[in-house]
N, C-alpha and C positions, 0 to 999 in steps of 0.2 A: 812537639809533645802531644801525646794522645792519652786521655784519661781511660784507665781500665775500670776502676771502682773507687769508692770512697769508704772511709771508716766512720760511718754515721748511720747507725741503725734506726729504723723507723719504729713507731709505737703501734702501728697497725698496717694492714694491707693497703697498698697504694693503688686503689681501684681506679681513681680518676686518671692517673698517669697511664695505666695500661689500657683504659678506654680510648685515650688519645692515640696511643700506639696502635691499637686495633683499628681505629677509624682510618688512620693513614695507610695501614697495610691493606685494608679492604678497598680503599679508593685505588691504591696502586694495582690491585688484582682486577677489580671489576670495572673501573673507569679507565685507568691507564693501561690496562691489559698487559701488565708486567713489563711495560716499557716497549712493547712491540709497535712497529710502524704499520699503519699511519695513526693508530690510536693514541700514541704518546703525543705527537704533534697536535692532533685534534683536541685533546684534553687540555693541553697547555694554552692553546689559543682560545678555547671556549671558556675555560675556568680560571686562567691566569689573570693577574691584574696588569692592565696596560695603562700607565699613568696618563698619557695624553688623551686616551679615549675616555677615561673616567672623568677627566676635567673638561671634556668637550672640545678638545683641540685637534680633533681628527675629522676630516671631511668624509662623508659617506662614500664608500667605494674606494678609499685610499688603499694602495697596495704597499706592503712593507716586506723586506726579506724575512723568510721564515726558515731558512736553512739552505744548504748548497743546492742551487738551482730551483728553489721553491719560493713562492710568493704567497703571502696571506692577504686576504681582502678584509678590511675593517669596515663595519657598518656605521661607525661613528657614533653609535648610541652608548651613552654612559651606562655601565653595568655595576651598580653599587654592590651587588651580591659577590662580586669577585674579591672584595676586601676580605671575605670569609673563605670562599672556595679556594682562593690561591694558597691558603695556609695548608691545604691538604693535597696539593699537587706537587710532584717532584720531577726533576729533569732526568733522573736515572736511578737505578737501583742503589748505586753507591751514595748518591745524594740522600736518598731515603734512609739507608742504613746508618750513615753517619749522624744524621739529625736525630733519629730515634734513639741511638745509643747515648747521645748527650742528654736526651730527655730522661732516659731511664736512670742514668748516673746521678743527675742533679734534681730531677723533678720530684722524685718520691719524697725527699725530705722537706721540700717546699710545700707540697701537698699536706704533709704531716702537720706542719705548723698552721696551715690555713683551714683544713677540712676540705672535703671533696668538692662540694658545690662552689665554694669560694675560689678554689684553685682553678676549676674549669673556667669561671668568669675571668679570673686574673689572666689565664693563658690567652683567652680571646682578646682581652684588652691590650695585652702586650703585643699580640699579633697586629692589632689595628695601629698601635703606636709605631711599630716597625714599618708598616706599610706607609704611614704618614711621613716618616723620616725619609723613606726611599723616594716617595713622590716629590717631596720638597727638594731633594737633592737633584732631581732631573725631571721636572714636570712635563717636559715635552717628549719624554721617552715613549717609543712605540714597541719596546721590548717587553714581553709579558714577564711579570715577576711571579715566581712560584716557590714554594718551600715553607717548611715549618720553622726554619732556623730563627726568624725574627721573634716568634712567640717563645721558642725554646730559649733564646737569648734572654728573654724576660725572666725565665726561671733561673737562669744562671746569675743574673744580676741580683735576684732575690736571695739566692743561695749565698752569694758573697756577703750580703748584709747580715744574714741570719747566722751563718756558720763560717766565718772567715778563717778559722784555724783548724777546721776539720781536715784531717789528712786525706789527700787524694793521690792514689797510686797512678803513676804515669809511665808510658813507654816513651823512651827518648832515643832518637837515632843520632849516633855519633859516627859520622862517616858510614862505613859498612857494618858497624856494630849497633846492636840494639840493647839497651839496658833498661832497668826498671828502677824508678825512684819514687819516694813518697814526699810530697810537698804540701804546705798549707794551701787551703783552697784559695786564699787571697792571691797567692803567687800565680797559680795556674789560671784562675779566672781573670786576674789583672793583666797577665800576659796576653791572653786571648783578646781581651777588650782593646788593648793597645795595638795589637796587630790589625784588628778590624778598623780601628780609627785611622791608623796610618795608611792602610790600603785605600780607605775611602778618600782620604785627602790627596793621595798620590795618583788615583785612577781618574783620568779625565771623564767628565760627564758623558754618559752614553757609551763608554767603552767598557770592555770587560764583561764577563758572564756571571759575576757574583754580586749580590745586592749587599755590599758592605754597610751602607748606611741603614739598611733595615736591621742588620745585626746590632749596630750601634744604638739605634733608636729603641729596639726591643730591650736590650740590656739596660739602658738608662731608665726606661720606663719601669722595668722590674725592680731595679734598685730603689727608685723613688717611691713606688707604690706599694711595696711589700708590707709596710706598716699599716696601710689602709685595709689590707685584705687578711692579715693574720687574725686568727681566732684567738683572743687573749687566753682562754682556758686551755686550748690545745698547745699554744706556744709555751705557756707556763709549765704544762706537763712535759713537753719536750725538753725544756731547759732544766727542769728539775731532775729528770732521768739522766740526761746526758751531762749536765753540768757537774753532778756529783762524781761521775766516772772520769770525765776529762774536761779540762777547762777550755772547751772549744768555743763557747758562745759569748757574745758580747751584747750589751744592751743596745737597743735600737734608738 
């Protein structure tokens, strides 16, 4: 299932959401050079989060596989800034496009309930929680973690708590056929979370190219912290406007 859009209008322009989108796109263009080699690999190893290196578990000069026939040399120096920079790196254009689409669909309404500055802080906090979850799942990993999906997962967790019954229009593949259905947000987001959790449990530590535990950690953080970040006045305005039209919202 893939979300196309939701039926959940905002009360004002989602400037913070689109600033995050713009930041990721600019990094993809000017730092990762549209995914061309060797810029893509260099950016991932320079700005991606390597758990073992961050925790000081790598000897200076250690070499690790960096791709077919390639080796990366780690200097063994912890780089705390990669906790942030890794959120703006991506492994390919499809990785970038999928992440930003989910952010656009779900992030605008969460921003609407929080306000712009609170949403930006919330986004970064969820990204840090996602990184922590992935590090805890495999602290000895020398594979760089990149992508905005953990932070965006936080927005999805917040959306689930704020708007569980908002209709989300989905593309669903049935064999060779594609159909479109509208489902409550709790169904789509709950399904996504269960898939990430199951994949995390079933994927051996250090295997696979997807940071499933980062997705789980970010989502859980967003669900747990949304009440701390919501602006009471903005949330009341959102509920008042939408609650009269559709009974989508529930109390936190």
